[in-house]
C-alpha positions, -999 to 999 in steps of 0.1 A, spaced: 150 -613 -232 160 -612 -269 195 -619 -280 200 -602 -313 230 -610 -334 216 -595 -367 211 -558 -361 187 -533 -378 166 -557 -400 151 -574 -369 156 -548 -342 120 -535 -343 107 -570 -341 130 -577 -312 116 -547 -293 80 -556 -301 84 -591 -288 95 -578 -253 72 -577 -223 75 -548 -199 109 -549 -182 124 -570 -209 159 -567 -224 173 -568 -259 210 -576 -261 226 -567 -295 259 -583 -303 260 -581 -341 250 -559 -370 251 -583 -399 219 -567 -414 228 -531 -406 239 -507 -379 211 -481 -378 176 -483 -365 149 -460 -351 139 -463 -314 105 -451 -301 115 -434 -269 80 -433 -256 78 -471 -258 112 -474 -241 101 -455 -210 65 -467 -208 74 -504 -211 107 -500 -191 128 -523 -213 165 -522 -217 187 -522 -248 222 -535 -242 251 -536 -267 277 -562 -261 308 -575 -279 308 -606 -256 300 -615 -221 314 -627 -188 317 -664 -178 288 -658 -154 266 -645 -182 275 -674 -205 266 -698 -176 233 -681 -172 225 -685 -209 235 -722 -209 212 -727 -178 183 -710 -196 189 -731 -227 191 -763 -207 157 -755 -192 142 -750 -227 137 -713 -221 157 -701 -251 146 -706 -287 169 -704 -316 155 -705 -351 178 -726 -374 174 -718 -411 198 -745 -425 222 -771 -412 255 -780 -428 282 -806 -423 317 -794 -414 327 -802 -450 301 -777 -462 313 -749 -440 325 -727 -468 290 -729 -484 274 -720 -450 296 -690 -446 286 -677 -481 250 -680 -472 253 -657 -441 243 -628 -464 215 -646 -482 185 -621 -481 160 -650 -478 178 -664 -446 154 -667 -417 174 -678 -387 208 -691 -378 231 -713 -399 242 -744 -380 274 -763 -387 269 -798 -372 298 -813 -353 313 -845 -369 297 -867 -343 262 -857 -354 267 -862 -391 
């Protein structure tokens, strides 16, 4: 499963990383809204593409359980303190960004 909050820039990479029967869940389009889809690959590999603006409590629980078992990987590009949050927000559109921007809670600073 790939959870994609970015959109078109990484959509093809998300699809290529799936095994047969895998799923891509798209819930953001920060890098663009349009992408091409190889329909032959879709039906041969039997993967699912799901669009979502959120999820149910059950789905959130499932994601938390997967994360607690070490089965989810999130690439963090940079970490910021809460005081640096405005800088972090500005860097969301940085073209060199590779991964998420993390704002650390006060107790971790």
